[in-house]
Each structure stands twice: as C-alpha cells, then as structure tokens.
PATIZA-123449 format. One record per residue (C-alpha): residue in one letter; x, y, z. Coordinates in pm, whole numbers, plus 50000, padded with zeros to 5 digits. Each point is the difference from the previous one (the first is absolute). Example, Ala and Ser with C-alpha at 12.3 -4.5 7.8 and 13.67 -1.06 7.14 Angstrom:
2
a512304955050780s501375034449934
! end
This chain:
301
m116698038027769t500245006950374e499724962950074l502844991849759l502165026950159l499414984350341v500904966149856a503245014149856v500845014550343a499254965950153g502384983149758f502705025850071m499714997750378a499764962149999a503064996349777m501975024750215v499214980350314d500674966649834g503165011249822a501505016550309l498914975050264g499574967449805m496364995950098g496655017450000f498925003349633g496844979650053p498875014850333t500855035849900s498344999449658s497004980350125a499245025550270i500135029249754l498104982549721l497194988750228s499725034750152a499625013549643g496884978649956i501474972749782s498484965750062p502104975050199t500054975049713a501165025649745a502585013750244t501464965850076a500154989449634s501635032949898i502574998250280n501044964449908v500685010149640a501585033650094k502524982950227v501504982949696v500795032749817t500925020850306g502134970950121l501955000449674a500575037550029s500964997850367g502264969849947a501805016849710a500515031650204h501454980250290w502314981049765r501365032749861a500425014150351g501954969450116n497374989150253v499744963649887n501694967950111t499474976649705r500404968750212v497235011250232v497765008249703l500374965349849r499404982350329l496865020650056a498525001249650l499834963249907p498484987050327g497845031450013a498534993349656a499264963850094g498415011450326a497905025549811v498334972149803v499234981350322g498615031450162a497865009749703v498514965049974a499394999250376l498255033749975t497254983549798l499584973350268i500595018150333d498455032250124p502935024450039a498125017250282v500794969850215l503755004249939r500295037750027p499825003450383v502544972150053l502415014749748a499495034750149v501014987950348l503134983249867l501035030249795m499415023450294l502414978750205v502555003349723g499415037649992l500595002450374r503244980549962i501225024249733l498985029550214v502104986150286r502964993249771f500125034849845g498405020550275l501164987850339q503664999949900d502255030049958p500705010549639a503414983049990a498504967150117a497145003949755r502485003649717d501664968050112a496614982650025a499225010649645g502834978349874d503135006849798d499205025249727g503495000249852p501004996149633d499614961950012a496485000950149e498334999049658q501374964949940a499884986650355d498484965850057p496265001350080p499074990850356a498854964750076g496294995849945t499725025549718r498324974749770v497484991150270a499255036950060g499525005049625a497614970449977v497975011750298g499925035449861g498834986549664v497154980950166t498845030550196n500345022049691g497844976449800m497404999450275i499925035150145g502585020249807a502614999950279w503504994849859g502175027750144p498624998450358v501074963550018v503355000349815t501495034250082p499844995650381f501604965649963l503015014649819l500305029350243h499824976150294h502934980549851r502125031449966v499685006149629p500675037749951p496645018049960r500735014049652l500914965349872a497074983550175v497555024649845g501594999949654s500234962249985v496444995150122n498655024749744s501954983149721a498854964950092e496425012650034v499745003449621a500024962349948v497624994650292a497605026949877v499924985949647v499134965350124s497515012950260a498175022649753g499934973849727t498784972450228l497375021650170l498615013349674g500014965749845l498264983150292a497595027350106g499225014449657n500355036050124r501175014749666s496725018949956e500395015850345i503095019849899d499285036249909l502675008749744g499845037050086v500554992850369l502814975949919a501755024849769a499805027850261m501404977450271l502834988449776l500895035949908g500295010250363g501944968650090v502515002649716v500725036550084a500614991250366a502244969549943p503315017749921l499405025650275a499524972550259a503244983049892r501865032550062v498325006450333i501234967350144h503635010249933r499605032650190v498034988650304p502034984950290a499564962850065r498555006650345a497325023249860l499074974249736g499794972850262l497665021050215a497915008649694v499664963349907a498994991250356g497495028550013l498454990949666l499764963450097l498395007850336l497575025249849t498794978049714q499674968550208g498555018950298r497375013849765e499324964549883l499334988350356a497935030850082n497884994649690a499434964050106v498545012950328d498105026549799t500175027150265p501225034549886f501235008850350n502294969650003r501435010149663w500975034750120f501364985350323v502304977649793y501125029049781g500805021450302g501904972050172v502114992549693l500795036949944a501005004450364g502204968949989v501835010749684v500525035650127l501354986950331a502344975949822a501275027849774a500615023450294l501614974150227p503655007649907a499475036950086l498294990150325r502934977650091q502425028749945r497955022350225f499414973150261p503094977450009s499414963750089g501795004350328r497225022650127s496684987850130d498025025349795l499894976849702p500474962750029s502564984849765t498904975649729
! end
C-alpha cells in the first residue's frame, strides 16, 4: 500500500511538472519510481503507457484553459508520431546509452539559451522575448521548423522518452508564448505517446512487465494533477515559467551527464551550479535596480 501511495505521488508530481512546464514527466516519475524500489523495466513500461492517459487529461485541460494553438499541435503531432516509430525501432538496434550523453549536452545548451533569454533581460524585455500573447496568439502561424522539431522529438521520445525537453524549448526559442508552447506540446504528446507505447510494447514484448497496480496509481495521481497544472500556467508570469523550464532542463540533463561519469560528487556539483545560476538569473532585475548599469559595481549585460 505504501509503495502504491508513493507511485500515486510520483504520477501527481510528474504530471504537475509536465503540465506546467511542457516537459519532465519521464525524468520526474522515473526518479521517484526507481527510488521506491520498482524495477527499471517495470518503471519504463508503466511510464510509457501512463503518458497516454495523463497526456489526454493534460491536453483536455489545456484546451479548456485556452492554452493550445491548434496549428502548432497538428504540425507537431503528425511528424512526432512518425518519428516515434523510427525511434522505437532504432531503440531495438542501438544502445540508448550511447545517445544519452550527446543529447544531454545539446539540451543543456538549449537550457542555457532559455536561461539567458528569460533571466538576463529585464522583465519587460523578457515579456517581449516570450512573444505576442494577445487574443490572436492561439491561432498564430507556427514557427518555421516546427515539423522538424516534432519529428526529432518523436524520435527521441521513442528512444529515451524525451518529447517535451526537445519540443518545448524549440517553441520558446521561437517566441511562442510559454502557456501556448506548453499546452500545444502536451496536446500533441498524446499522439506521440500512443505510437511510442504501442510500438515499444509490440517490438519489445514488455506487456508482462507492467504492474497494473503501479500503473493505476500513477494514472490516478497524473489525472488529478492535470487540470491543476493547466491553471497554474495561467497564473505564473512568463518569465518565471521560462526560468523554470531552463532550470528543469539543466537539472535533468546535468544529472544525465553526471550519471554517465558515475561520480556522486560531480552530480551534486552540477545541481549546485544549476541552482545558483537560476537564482542569479531570477534576482538579476533586482540587482540591476540596486546597481544601475552606469556604475562599475555591476557590469551591464
């Protein structure tokens, strides 16, 4: 019973992170499930199936909250589903451990870019960098390259479960308002998760690895969290969401690199560096007010 409660908490926390930031369901739930003593195979199989149901709940909540650009969803979902098949098939042929460090480095660079965009600018500039969030934003044309980003995200999702960390930063980088980037990514993820789960289970034969009790507990926590996350994104400023996305991306991918080195000290060094960087970025506007750029106390950026 205690284990199932922990799994339900994992589903809740993972869905809150994913629904509010557009990424992190896999990394967040994996960390909690593995710490609860669930085997890696059972955890991975359960997460792949759970993403389908929690994605439906999260996508529906974002649709009701007005956080979805339908054009972006379509341009992400179809290439993403096709890429998911490619990724799942490749997973049976290529060791994902070979790809993880490379992907982690690339995603950390993206995270740093987002941190600069939302952190090293004043709040007014950050709002401008976030894109036009006016009444027409929900039907604005998707940025160039959206289909490519969806296909790449589908491949990485099929291989290592990374959809949001690839697609959400792309949209933020191209000035899609954070609430629409997150809502559209979560909505498109449903199609990608269905194809990924179906292909992986069909190829790998992992049906017997899924613990139905664990899966039900995770789904319960995720479905409860989905509507709350859709509301949170409306109430949190764009700059705060941007910093949160950057911090999550740097933490998860920094952990990936630290685990590759397999030295606990390096892992905590990465965590401390990311935390310090995000705190400094968040405090920079206040520091600029206290130390104007014309003074030598604090160099201008």
